[in-house]
C-alpha positions as CSV (number, residue, x, y, z in Angstrom):
1,M,0.0,0.0,0.0
2,T,1.5,3.4,-1.0
3,A,0.8,6.4,1.2
4,T,0.2,9.8,-0.2
5,A,0.0,13.2,1.5
6,P,-3.6,14.6,1.8
7,D,-4.6,17.6,-0.2
8,L,-3.9,20.8,1.7
9,A,-7.4,22.0,0.9
10,T,-8.8,19.0,2.9
11,L,-6.1,19.2,5.6
12,Q,-7.5,18.5,9.1
13,P,-6.2,20.4,12.1
14,P,-3.5,18.6,14.1
15,P,-4.7,16.1,16.8
16,V,-4.7,17.2,20.4
17,L,-1.7,15.7,22.3
18,P,-2.3,14.5,25.8
19,A,-0.3,16.5,28.4
20,D,1.1,13.5,30.1
21,L,2.3,12.1,26.8
22,V,4.0,15.5,25.9
23,T,5.6,15.5,29.3
24,A,6.9,12.0,28.8
25,W,8.3,12.9,25.3
26,D,10.0,16.0,26.6
27,A,11.7,13.9,29.4
28,V,13.3,11.7,26.8
29,A,17.0,12.5,26.4
30,A,17.2,11.4,22.8
31,P,15.9,13.7,20.1
32,L,12.2,12.9,19.3
33,L,9.8,14.3,16.7
34,V,6.0,13.6,16.2
35,H,4.2,14.4,12.9
36,D,1.0,13.6,11.1
37,E,0.5,13.2,7.4
38,V,1.8,16.8,6.7
39,R,3.2,18.8,9.5
40,I,5.4,18.5,12.6
41,I,3.1,18.5,15.7
42,H,5.7,18.1,18.4
43,A,9.5,18.2,18.8
44,N,11.2,17.7,22.2
45,A,14.0,19.9,23.5
46,A,16.8,17.5,22.3
47,M,15.4,17.6,18.7
48,V,15.2,21.4,18.8
49,R,18.9,21.6,19.9
50,L,19.9,19.1,17.3
51,L,18.4,21.0,14.3
52,G,18.9,24.5,15.8
53,Y,15.5,25.9,14.8
54,E,13.2,27.7,17.2
55,S,10.4,25.5,18.4
56,E,7.7,27.7,16.7
57,A,9.5,27.6,13.4
58,L,9.9,23.9,13.5
59,L,6.2,23.3,14.2
60,A,5.3,25.5,11.2
61,M,7.4,23.3,8.8
62,P,6.4,20.3,6.8
63,F,7.6,17.2,8.6
64,D,10.2,16.4,5.8
65,A,11.6,20.0,5.5
66,W,14.6,19.5,7.8
67,A,16.1,16.8,5.6
68,T,18.6,17.7,2.8
69,P,16.9,18.5,-0.5
70,E,18.1,15.2,-2.0
71,Q,16.6,13.1,0.8
72,R,13.3,15.0,1.5
73,D,11.3,12.6,-0.7
74,A,12.8,9.5,1.1
75,L,11.9,11.0,4.5
76,K,8.4,11.9,3.4
77,H,7.9,8.4,2.1
78,Y,9.3,6.8,5.2
79,G,7.0,8.9,7.5
80,L,3.8,8.3,5.5
81,Q,4.5,4.5,5.3
82,A,5.0,4.3,9.0
83,I,1.6,6.0,9.6
84,V,-0.4,3.8,7.3
85,Q,1.1,0.3,7.8
86,E,0.5,-1.9,10.8
87,S,3.9,-3.4,11.1
88,L,6.9,-1.5,12.5
89,P,9.1,-0.1,9.7
90,P,12.9,-0.7,9.9
91,A,15.3,2.1,10.9
92,M,16.7,4.4,8.2
93,E,19.7,6.8,7.9
94,I,19.2,10.3,6.6
95,E,21.2,13.5,6.3
96,A,19.7,16.4,8.2
97,L,20.3,20.1,7.3
98,T,20.5,22.3,10.5
99,V,19.6,25.9,10.7
100,S,23.3,26.8,10.5
101,G,23.7,24.9,7.3
102,S,25.8,22.0,8.7
103,L,24.9,18.4,7.9
104,R,24.2,15.7,10.5
105,S,24.0,12.0,9.9
106,L,20.9,10.6,11.7
107,E,19.4,7.2,12.3
108,L,15.5,7.3,12.5
109,T,13.2,4.8,14.1
110,A,9.5,5.2,13.4
111,R,6.7,4.2,15.8
112,P,3.1,4.9,14.6
113,L,0.6,5.9,17.3
114,S,-3.2,6.4,17.3
115,L,-4.5,9.6,18.9
116,G,-8.2,10.4,19.0
117,G,-8.8,8.1,16.0
118,R,-5.9,9.6,14.0
119,R,-2.6,8.0,13.2
120,V,0.7,9.9,13.9
121,N,4.3,8.9,13.6
122,V,6.8,9.2,16.5
123,L,10.4,9.4,15.2
124,T,13.2,8.8,17.6
125,V,16.6,10.1,16.4
126,Q,20.2,8.9,17.0
127,D,22.9,11.3,15.9
128,L,25.5,9.2,14.0
129,S,27.8,12.2,13.0
130,D,30.4,11.7,15.7
131,I,30.5,7.9,15.1
132,R,30.9,8.5,11.3
133,H,33.7,11.1,12.0
134,V,35.5,8.6,14.3
135,Q,35.1,5.8,11.7
136,T,36.4,8.1,8.9
137,S,39.3,9.2,11.0
138,L,40.3,5.7,11.8
139,L,40.2,4.7,8.2
140,D,42.2,7.8,7.3
141,V,44.8,7.0,10.0
142,G,45.0,3.4,8.8
143,R,45.6,4.6,5.2
144,V,48.2,7.2,6.4
145,L,50.0,4.6,8.5
146,H,50.0,2.2,5.5
147,Q,51.4,5.0,3.3
148,I,54.0,6.0,5.9
149,I,55.3,2.4,6.1
150,E,55.0,1.7,2.4
151,N,56.5,5.0,1.1
152,S,59.1,5.4,3.8
153,P,62.7,5.5,2.4
154,V,63.7,3.3,5.4
155,A,63.3,-0.4,4.7
156,S,60.8,-2.0,7.1
157,F,58.6,-5.1,7.5
158,V,55.9,-6.2,10.1
159,L,55.3,-9.7,11.5
160,D,52.1,-10.6,13.3
161,A,51.9,-12.8,16.4
162,E,52.1,-15.9,14.2
163,H,55.3,-14.6,12.6
164,R,53.5,-14.0,9.3
165,V,54.6,-11.0,7.2
166,T,51.9,-8.4,7.1
167,H,53.9,-5.5,5.7
168,W,57.0,-5.5,3.4
169,N,57.5,-2.0,2.0
170,A,59.1,-1.0,-1.3
171,A,62.4,0.0,0.3
172,C,62.7,-3.4,2.0
173,S,62.0,-5.0,-1.4
174,K,64.8,-3.0,-3.0
175,L,67.2,-3.8,-0.2
176,T,66.6,-7.5,-0.1
177,G,65.6,-8.2,-3.6
178,K,62.4,-9.9,-2.3
179,D,59.1,-8.6,-3.8
180,G,56.6,-7.5,-1.1
181,F,53.7,-9.4,-2.9
182,D,55.6,-12.7,-2.6
183,M,56.6,-12.1,1.0
184,M,53.1,-11.2,2.3
185,G,51.7,-14.0,4.6
186,R,54.9,-16.0,4.7
187,R,56.4,-17.3,8.0
188,D,60.0,-17.5,6.7
189,A,61.0,-13.9,6.5
190,W,64.5,-15.0,7.4
191,T,65.1,-16.3,3.9
192,A,65.6,-12.7,2.7
193,F,68.6,-12.3,5.0
194,Y,70.2,-15.8,5.7
195,D,70.9,-19.0,3.9
196,E,70.0,-21.1,6.9
197,E,66.9,-20.8,9.2
198,R,67.4,-18.5,12.2
199,P,65.1,-16.1,14.0
200,L,65.1,-12.4,13.1
201,L,65.2,-9.7,15.7
202,A,61.4,-9.2,15.3
203,D,60.9,-13.0,15.9
204,L,62.7,-12.8,19.1
205,I,60.6,-9.9,20.3
206,I,57.3,-11.8,19.4
207,D,58.5,-14.9,21.2
208,G,59.8,-12.9,24.2
209,S,63.2,-14.6,23.9
210,I,65.1,-11.5,23.1
211,E,67.0,-11.3,26.4
212,S,68.2,-15.0,26.2
213,Q,68.9,-15.2,22.4
214,C,70.4,-11.7,21.8
215,V,73.9,-12.5,23.0
216,P,74.5,-15.8,21.3
217,L,72.9,-14.8,18.0
218,Y,74.5,-11.3,17.6
219,E,77.7,-11.7,19.6
220,G,77.0,-8.9,22.0
221,R,76.2,-6.4,19.3
222,C,72.5,-6.3,20.3
223,R,71.4,-3.6,22.7
224,R,68.3,-1.9,24.0
225,S,67.2,1.2,22.2
226,E,67.8,4.5,24.0
227,T,64.8,6.2,22.5
228,I,62.1,3.5,22.2
229,D,60.9,1.3,25.1
230,D,61.2,-2.5,24.6
231,A,63.0,-1.9,21.3
232,Y,66.3,-3.4,20.3
233,E,68.9,-2.5,17.8
234,V,71.8,-4.3,16.1
235,E,74.4,-3.6,13.5
236,A,75.6,-6.7,11.6
237,F,77.1,-7.8,8.3
238,F,74.8,-9.8,5.9
239,P,76.9,-11.7,3.2
240,K,73.8,-12.8,1.3
241,L,72.8,-9.2,0.4
242,D,74.1,-7.8,-2.9
243,E,77.6,-8.7,-4.2
244,G,80.1,-8.7,-1.4
245,G,77.5,-8.4,1.3
246,R,76.0,-5.4,3.1
247,W,76.2,-3.9,6.6
248,L,72.8,-3.2,8.1
249,Y,71.7,-1.3,11.1
250,F,68.3,-2.7,12.1
251,T,65.8,-2.0,14.9
252,A,62.9,-4.1,16.1
253,A,60.0,-2.9,18.3
254,P,56.9,-4.8,19.6
255,L,53.4,-4.0,18.5
256,M,50.8,-4.2,21.3
257,D,47.1,-4.2,21.5
258,A,45.0,-2.1,23.9
259,Q,45.6,-4.6,26.7
260,G,49.4,-4.5,26.3
261,A,49.7,-7.9,24.7
262,V,52.3,-8.3,22.0
263,V,50.5,-8.8,18.7
264,G,53.4,-8.4,16.4
265,A,56.7,-6.6,15.8
266,I,58.1,-4.0,13.3
267,E,61.6,-4.1,12.1
268,T,63.4,-1.3,10.2
269,L,66.7,-1.7,8.3
270,Q,69.2,0.9,7.2
271,D,72.0,0.2,4.8
272,V,75.2,1.5,6.5
273,T,77.7,-0.2,4.2
274,Q,79.0,3.1,2.9
275,R,79.5,4.4,6.4
276,R,81.3,1.3,7.5
277,R,83.5,1.5,4.5
278,S,84.2,5.2,5.1
279,E,85.0,4.4,8.8
280,E,87.5,1.7,7.6
281,E,89.0,4.1,5.1
282,L,89.1,6.8,7.8
283,R,91.0,4.4,10.2
284,R,93.5,3.8,7.4
285,H,93.9,7.5,6.7
286,R,94.2,8.1,10.4
287,A,97.1,5.8,10.7
288,E,98.7,7.4,7.7
289,L,98.0,10.8,9.1
290,E,99.5,10.0,12.4
291,E,102.6,8.9,10.7
292,L,102.6,12.1,8.6
293,V,102.0,14.2,11.7
294,S,105.0,12.6,13.3
295,E,107.1,13.5,10.3
296,R,105.7,17.0,10.1
297,T,106.2,17.6,13.8
298,A,109.9,17.0,13.4
299,E,110.0,19.4,10.4
300,L,108.0,22.0,12.3
301,L,110.4,21.9,15.2
302,L,113.3,22.5,12.8
303,T,111.3,25.3,11.1
304,H,110.5,26.8,14.5
305,H,114.1,27.1,15.3
306,E,114.8,28.7,11.9
307,L,111.9,31.1,12.4
308,E,113.2,32.1,15.8
309,A,116.5,32.9,14.3
310,F,114.9,34.8,11.4
311,L,112.7,36.9,13.8
312,E,115.6,37.7,16.1
313,N,117.9,38.7,13.2
314,A,115.3,40.4,11.0
315,S,116.2,43.9,9.6
316,V,112.9,45.3,10.9
317,G,111.6,45.5,14.5
318,I,109.2,42.7,15.3
319,V,107.1,42.6,18.5
320,T,104.0,40.8,19.8
321,T,101.6,42.5,22.2
322,L,98.7,41.5,24.4
323,D,96.6,43.7,26.7
324,S,98.7,46.8,25.9
325,R,102.0,45.1,26.9
326,I,104.9,43.7,24.9
327,V,105.1,39.9,25.0
328,R,108.3,39.6,23.0
329,G,110.5,41.8,20.8
330,N,113.5,41.1,18.6
331,R,117.0,42.7,18.5
332,K,116.1,45.3,15.8
333,F,113.2,46.5,17.9
334,A,115.5,47.0,20.9
335,E,117.9,48.9,18.7
336,I,115.3,51.2,17.1
337,F,113.7,52.2,20.4
338,E,117.0,52.4,22.3
339,L,116.1,49.8,25.0
340,G,119.7,49.2,26.0
341,D,119.7,46.5,28.7
342,T,115.9,46.7,29.3
343,L,114.1,43.5,28.1
344,P,111.1,44.2,25.8
345,S,108.8,41.7,27.6
346,G,106.3,43.3,29.9
347,V,107.0,46.9,28.8
348,P,103.7,48.9,28.4
349,T,103.1,49.9,24.8
350,R,102.1,53.4,26.0
351,T,105.8,53.9,26.8
352,F,106.7,54.4,23.1
353,F,104.1,57.2,22.4
354,A,104.7,60.9,23.0
355,S,101.2,61.5,24.4
356,D,98.0,59.7,25.4
357,E,96.3,61.3,22.4
358,D,98.8,59.6,20.0
359,F,98.3,56.3,21.8
360,R,94.5,56.5,21.6
361,S,94.6,57.6,17.9
362,L,96.5,54.4,17.0
363,G,93.9,52.3,18.8
364,E,91.1,54.1,17.0
365,V,92.7,53.3,13.6
366,A,93.9,49.8,14.4
367,F,91.0,48.3,16.3
368,P,88.3,48.2,13.5
369,V,90.8,46.9,11.0
370,L,92.3,44.2,13.2
371,T,89.0,42.9,14.5
372,R,87.9,42.3,10.9
373,G,90.9,40.0,10.4
374,E,92.6,42.4,8.1
375,S,96.2,43.7,8.3
376,L,96.9,47.3,9.3
377,Q,99.3,49.5,7.4
378,H,100.1,52.8,9.2
379,E,102.7,55.5,9.7
380,M,103.0,57.8,12.7
381,E,105.4,59.4,15.1
382,M,106.6,57.4,18.1
383,V,109.4,57.9,20.7
384,S,112.2,55.7,21.9
385,L,112.8,54.7,25.5
386,K,115.2,57.7,25.7
387,G,112.7,60.2,24.3
388,K,114.0,60.4,20.7
389,R,111.3,61.2,18.2
390,L,110.9,58.5,15.5
391,W,108.8,58.2,12.4
392,I,107.7,54.6,12.3
393,Q,106.1,52.6,9.5
394,M,104.1,49.7,10.9
395,I,102.3,46.6,9.7
396,A,100.1,44.7,12.2
397,Y,97.8,41.7,12.2
398,V,96.1,39.5,14.8
399,A,96.9,35.8,14.8
400,N,93.2,34.9,15.5
401,P,90.7,37.8,15.4
402,H,88.0,35.7,17.1
403,D,90.2,34.9,20.1
404,R,90.4,37.9,22.5
405,H,93.5,36.4,24.1
406,A,95.3,36.2,20.7
407,Q,98.5,38.2,20.4
408,T,99.0,41.0,17.9
409,W,102.1,41.0,15.7
410,W,103.8,44.3,14.7
411,L,106.4,44.9,12.1
412,L,108.1,48.2,12.7
413,Q,110.5,50.1,10.4
414,D,112.4,53.3,11.3
415,R,111.5,55.8,8.5
416,T,112.7,58.9,10.4
417,E,115.5,59.8,8.0
418,V,113.3,59.0,5.0
419,R,110.6,61.2,6.4
420,R,113.0,64.1,6.9
421,V,114.2,63.9,3.3
422,Q,110.6,63.5,2.1
423,R,109.5,66.7,3.9
424,E,112.4,68.6,2.3
425,L,111.4,67.3,-1.1
426,E,107.8,68.3,-0.5
427,E,108.8,71.8,0.7
428,N,111.1,72.2,-2.4
429,Y,108.3,71.0,-4.6
430,H,105.8,73.5,-3.1
431,R,108.4,76.3,-3.6
432,I,109.0,75.3,-7.2
433,K,105.3,75.0,-7.8
434,L,104.7,78.5,-6.3
435,T,107.6,79.9,-8.4
436,N,106.2,78.3,-11.5
437,T,102.8,79.7,-10.8
438,R,104.2,83.2,-10.4
439,L,106.2,82.8,-13.6
440,E,103.1,81.7,-15.5
441,E,101.2,84.7,-14.1
442,A,104.1,87.0,-15.0
443,Q,104.3,85.5,-18.4
444,N,100.6,85.9,-19.0
445,Q,100.7,89.5,-17.7
446,L,103.7,90.2,-19.9
447,L,101.9,88.8,-23.0
448,Q,98.9,90.8,-22.1
449,A,101.0,93.9,-21.6
450,E,102.7,93.3,-24.9
451,K,99.3,92.9,-26.6
452,M,98.0,96.1,-25.0
453,A,101.2,97.9,-26.0
454,S,100.7,96.7,-29.6
455,I,97.1,97.8,-29.4
456,G,98.2,101.1,-28.1
457,Q,100.8,101.6,-30.7
458,L,98.3,100.6,-33.4
459,A,95.8,103.0,-31.9
460,A,98.3,105.8,-31.8
461,G,99.3,105.1,-35.5
462,V,95.6,104.8,-36.5
463,A,94.8,108.0,-34.6
464,H,97.7,109.8,-36.3
465,E,96.8,108.5,-39.8
466,I,93.0,109.2,-39.2
467,N,93.5,112.6,-37.6
468,N,95.3,114.1,-40.6
469,P,92.5,113.4,-43.2
470,I,89.9,114.2,-40.5
471,G,91.7,117.6,-40.0
472,F,91.6,118.7,-43.7
473,V,88.1,117.2,-44.2
474,S,86.9,119.2,-41.2
475,S,88.6,122.3,-42.5
476,N,87.2,121.7,-46.0
477,M,83.7,121.3,-44.5
478,S,84.0,124.7,-42.8
479,T,85.2,126.3,-46.1
480,L,82.5,124.5,-48.0
481,R,79.9,125.9,-45.6
482,G,81.4,129.4,-46.2
483,Y,81.1,128.9,-50.0
484,V,77.6,127.5,-50.0
485,E,75.9,130.2,-48.0
486,P,76.9,133.2,-50.2
487,M,76.0,131.2,-53.3
488,F,72.5,130.4,-52.0
489,G,72.3,134.2,-51.2
490,L,73.2,135.0,-54.8
491,L,70.6,132.6,-56.2
492,D,67.9,134.1,-53.9
493,T,68.8,137.6,-55.2
494,M,68.6,136.5,-58.7
495,Q,65.3,134.8,-58.2
496,A,63.9,137.9,-56.4
497,A,64.9,140.3,-59.3
498,P,62.1,141.5,-61.7
499,P,61.7,139.4,-64.8
500,D,63.0,142.0,-67.1
501,A,66.1,142.7,-64.9
502,L,67.9,139.7,-66.2
503,P,68.5,138.6,-69.7
504,A,66.0,136.1,-71.0
505,E,68.6,133.4,-71.3
506,V,69.7,133.8,-67.6
507,S,66.0,133.7,-66.4
508,Q,65.4,130.6,-68.5
509,A,68.5,128.9,-67.1
510,L,67.5,129.7,-63.5
511,R,64.0,128.3,-64.1
512,E,65.5,125.2,-65.7
513,L,68.0,124.7,-62.8
514,D,65.2,125.1,-60.2
515,R,63.1,122.6,-62.0
516,R,65.9,120.1,-62.3
517,I,67.3,120.2,-58.7
518,D,64.5,121.8,-56.7
519,L,66.6,124.7,-55.3
520,E,64.3,125.2,-52.3
521,F,64.8,121.6,-51.1
522,V,68.6,121.8,-51.7
523,K,68.8,125.0,-49.6
524,E,67.0,123.2,-46.7
525,D,68.8,119.8,-47.0
526,L,72.4,120.9,-47.7
527,P,73.0,122.6,-44.3
528,Q,71.6,119.5,-42.6
529,L,74.0,117.3,-44.6
530,L,76.9,119.5,-43.5
531,D,75.8,119.4,-39.9
532,E,75.6,115.5,-39.9
533,S,79.0,115.2,-41.6
534,E,80.6,117.5,-39.0
535,D,78.9,115.4,-36.2
536,G,80.3,112.2,-37.8
537,L,83.8,113.7,-37.8
538,V,83.4,114.5,-34.0
539,R,82.3,110.9,-33.3
540,V,85.3,109.5,-35.2
541,K,87.6,111.8,-33.2
542,K,85.9,110.5,-30.0
543,I,86.4,106.8,-30.9
544,V,90.0,107.3,-31.8
545,Q,90.6,109.2,-28.5
546,D,88.7,106.5,-26.5
547,L,90.9,103.8,-28.1
548,K,94.0,105.8,-27.1
549,D,92.6,106.3,-23.6
550,F,91.8,102.5,-23.2
551,S,95.3,101.4,-24.2
552,R,97.0,104.4,-22.5
553,V,100.2,103.5,-24.3
554,D,101.5,106.9,-23.3
555,H,100.7,106.3,-19.6
556,A,102.1,102.8,-18.8
557,D,103.3,103.8,-15.3
558,W,101.6,104.5,-12.0
559,Q,99.6,107.8,-12.2
560,D,96.4,109.4,-10.9
561,A,93.5,108.4,-13.2
562,D,89.7,109.0,-13.4
563,L,88.2,105.5,-13.3
564,N,84.8,106.9,-14.5
565,A,86.4,108.1,-17.7
566,G,88.4,104.9,-18.0
567,L,85.1,102.9,-17.6
568,D,83.4,105.0,-20.3
569,S,86.4,104.6,-22.7
570,T,86.4,100.8,-22.2
571,L,82.6,100.7,-22.8
572,N,83.0,102.6,-26.1
573,V,85.7,100.2,-27.2
574,V,83.7,97.0,-26.5
575,M,80.3,98.5,-27.4
576,N,80.1,96.4,-30.5
577,E,80.2,93.2,-28.3
578,V,77.5,94.7,-26.0
579,K,75.0,96.6,-28.0
580,Y,73.4,93.6,-29.5
581,K,73.0,91.7,-26.2
582,A,72.2,94.2,-23.5
583,D,71.1,97.7,-22.5
584,V,73.8,99.5,-20.5
585,K,72.7,101.4,-17.4
586,K,75.2,103.7,-15.7
587,D,75.2,104.9,-12.1
588,Y,78.5,106.7,-11.5
589,G,79.4,108.3,-8.3
590,S,81.9,111.1,-7.7
591,L,85.4,109.5,-7.6
592,P,88.7,111.0,-6.5
593,P,91.7,110.4,-8.7
594,V,93.1,106.9,-8.1
595,R,96.7,106.0,-8.2
596,C,96.9,103.1,-10.6
597,I,98.1,101.8,-14.0
598,A,95.1,102.9,-16.0
599,A,95.6,100.6,-19.0
600,Q,95.6,97.5,-16.7
601,L,92.4,98.6,-14.9
602,N,90.8,99.3,-18.3
603,Q,91.7,95.7,-19.2
604,V,89.9,94.4,-16.1
605,F,86.8,96.5,-16.9
606,M,86.9,95.2,-20.5
607,N,87.0,91.5,-19.3
608,L,84.1,92.0,-16.8
609,I,81.9,93.9,-19.4
610,V,82.6,91.3,-22.2
611,N,81.9,88.4,-19.8
612,A,78.7,90.0,-18.7
613,A,77.5,90.3,-22.3
614,H,78.5,86.7,-23.1
615,A,76.5,85.5,-20.0
616,I,73.3,87.0,-21.3
617,P,71.6,84.4,-23.6
618,Q,69.2,86.8,-25.4
619,R,68.5,90.4,-24.4
620,G,69.3,91.7,-21.0
621,E,70.8,94.5,-19.0
622,I,74.3,95.4,-17.8
623,R,74.6,97.9,-14.9
624,L,77.8,99.9,-14.3
625,R,78.1,101.5,-10.8
626,T,81.0,103.4,-9.1
627,R,81.3,104.8,-5.6
628,A,84.0,106.1,-3.2
629,E,84.1,104.8,0.4
630,D,86.7,105.4,3.2
631,G,89.8,105.7,1.0
632,W,88.6,103.1,-1.5
633,V,86.7,103.2,-4.7
634,W,84.7,100.4,-6.2
635,V,83.5,99.6,-9.7
636,E,80.6,97.2,-10.1
637,V,79.6,95.3,-13.2
638,A,76.3,93.5,-12.9
639,D,74.3,91.5,-15.5
640,T,71.0,89.7,-15.8
641,G,72.5,86.6,-17.4
642,T,72.5,82.9,-16.5
643,G,74.5,83.2,-13.3
644,M,76.9,80.7,-11.9
645,S,76.8,77.6,-9.7
646,E,78.8,77.6,-6.4
647,E,81.3,75.1,-7.9
648,V,81.9,77.4,-10.9
649,R,82.1,80.5,-8.8
650,R,84.9,78.9,-6.7
651,R,87.0,78.3,-9.8
652,I,86.5,81.3,-12.0
653,F,89.9,82.9,-11.1
654,E,91.8,79.7,-11.8
655,P,94.1,80.0,-14.9
656,F,92.7,78.3,-18.0
657,F,89.3,77.6,-16.4
658,T,86.4,78.5,-18.7
659,T,82.8,77.6,-19.2
660,K,82.8,78.7,-22.8
661,P,82.9,76.2,-25.7
662,V,86.3,75.1,-27.0
663,G,87.9,77.9,-29.1
664,K,85.6,80.6,-27.5
665,G,87.7,81.4,-24.5
666,T,91.2,80.9,-23.1
667,G,90.3,80.9,-19.4
668,L,92.9,83.7,-18.7
669,G,90.7,86.8,-18.6
670,L,89.6,86.6,-15.0
671,S,92.9,85.1,-13.8
672,L,94.8,88.1,-15.3
673,S,92.2,90.4,-13.9
674,Y,92.6,88.9,-10.4
675,S,96.4,89.3,-10.7
676,I,96.0,93.0,-11.8
677,I,93.7,93.8,-8.9
678,Q,96.2,92.1,-6.5
679,K,98.9,94.2,-7.9
680,H,96.9,97.3,-7.1
681,A,96.4,96.0,-3.5
682,G,92.6,95.6,-4.2
683,R,90.1,92.7,-4.2
684,I,87.3,91.4,-6.3
685,E,84.0,90.3,-4.8
686,V,81.5,88.0,-6.7
687,E,77.9,87.4,-6.1
688,S,75.9,85.1,-8.4
689,T,72.6,83.3,-8.4
690,P,71.9,80.7,-11.1
691,G,69.1,82.0,-13.5
692,E,69.3,85.6,-12.1
693,G,72.7,87.0,-12.9
694,T,76.1,87.9,-11.6
695,T,77.7,90.9,-9.9
696,F,81.4,91.7,-9.8
697,R,82.6,94.4,-7.5
698,V,86.3,95.6,-7.8
699,W,87.8,97.5,-4.8
700,I,90.8,99.7,-5.5
701,P,92.6,101.8,-2.8
702,V,92.8,105.5,-3.7
703,Q,96.4,105.5,-2.6
704,P,97.8,101.9,-2.9
705,P,101.0,101.0,-1.0
706,P,104.3,101.2,-3.0
707,P,104.4,98.6,-5.8
708,D,107.4,96.7,-4.2
709,T,105.2,95.9,-1.1
710,V,102.2,94.5,-3.0
711,P,102.0,90.7,-3.2
712,G,102.4,89.1,-6.6
């Protein structure tokens, strides 16, 4: 008979449960659930805890809703069958889905019951989840143990209580040459190791005869394990294994049941043939080594005596120190440091330093080097026992940097005389270098002076050659002006005369001339042309004079000069370099006459102005300022160019240093300018900001000291 759920439309209300029956069900410790054909009508506290639902929520559910979706139909069928059939249905297992989403394995037992003429089903539940977990864990452990034994690189086999082989892993098969499949279940495991029957170590443990049979069978090589209780270990040679036999180290331990009875034994085997052969080879090498050591000891003793003789007679001082005291020192050390009859041993090392500071400084240099295991090379001043100052070159090393009690070896060489000669050579070198520098500066100044003299002579010659034609051109211009003005007066008179006052031919000629050259325009333009020509002659005279003033070939000695005028003359000479790059702004103060060599200062001004123009990439400004202050005058040249970095600013006065491209500058301009200002007992100050510009300020004393007392 197949049970089907009633139609929801014809669903009857749940039967009324007797109170004493509900009380009895709630008192049951096992989970219990009661349902009719459709719904759950009661669940005790244990069932509520098992499924995790609130009691009200559970009672509102169909009786099969707490099963997993895959098993709801099975649960529904089981519950309905239990209600309709008379016989008791068998128990069934089902997966329940709790409110938290976890799965529980449950065993259900159905017991139908009639209440008020209606059939209901009482399900008692047993939670099998923990039992299933334990069973699964045991199976997993068994598989893991089997894999551990089977896959272990250590050869092993297991015998049961009847001495049958139950495990024979792959490593054991490889070691013995016996396949594990063939060995399983056999009682003669000894055949893998011996030609004649004899018990294995595992057999003795199973029989309990290990104590009595261990000595006769293994000749005293059998001993209890120090790490495993009731286990024994042996190392023995097995001639049957492999060609030439194998040495095996094997251990056997009992396997016991829960009551402590021996149910078998496990035996592990390790091939130690290579180790035994290595030990044998090591013993042979040890004997050879002992013989070699005996020979080398004799050789070392001889070498020691030779080394002692070498150290004592070496040409350098040799000492060893420990804890800031000398342990030993050779003859040369005693000679260098004038020990006389004093023995080096025990003398504090501080004795041979002029001060505590020298002593500490050597320690600060030596300690980090020596502790790294490196050798120290150093030179410093020391003193002999009699107070004589010495210059000592030293090499030091520690025999064992990791041993704080290891001695430090010092090799000391007296370099006092060499140091003295070296200092003299260094002083001579510096004097020669200084002299050479001065010679270079003098040569550069001489070349510049010769160049300026040549320019001056050329300027004087040009001025002489130009002044002569300029003179008669200027004179002729004045004469021409005297000729032109009366002539224009005559023409005016003739044009103003009545028409019949002049012959017709003359009147016609005047009209034709006026038409051809426009006499009115000529009368206006010709005086302007004469004025412009005379102005050009004045400018040519000024340029020639400025060129002469700049070179000052006729004033090459010290004299009183107007620096404002010199600055203007220099600016006019270099204007062609400047006018296309910058606008020049002047701010001159009132200056007293300055005692100087004007041509040389003009050269300084020229270098500063030209450099300022070259420092301006496009169009900028050059500012010239002069002032007098407390017996000094200063001339300032400032530009709005690219400026200089601090590194360049420090080097600008070095000879041959230039930032200009190759072929564009010699690097001598500022160097010569610096020398000229020094010669005038002055100074040059420089301020520069990259991207903003540079300012040079030249200070010159109004009355410098006599030339012989000025440096350079």
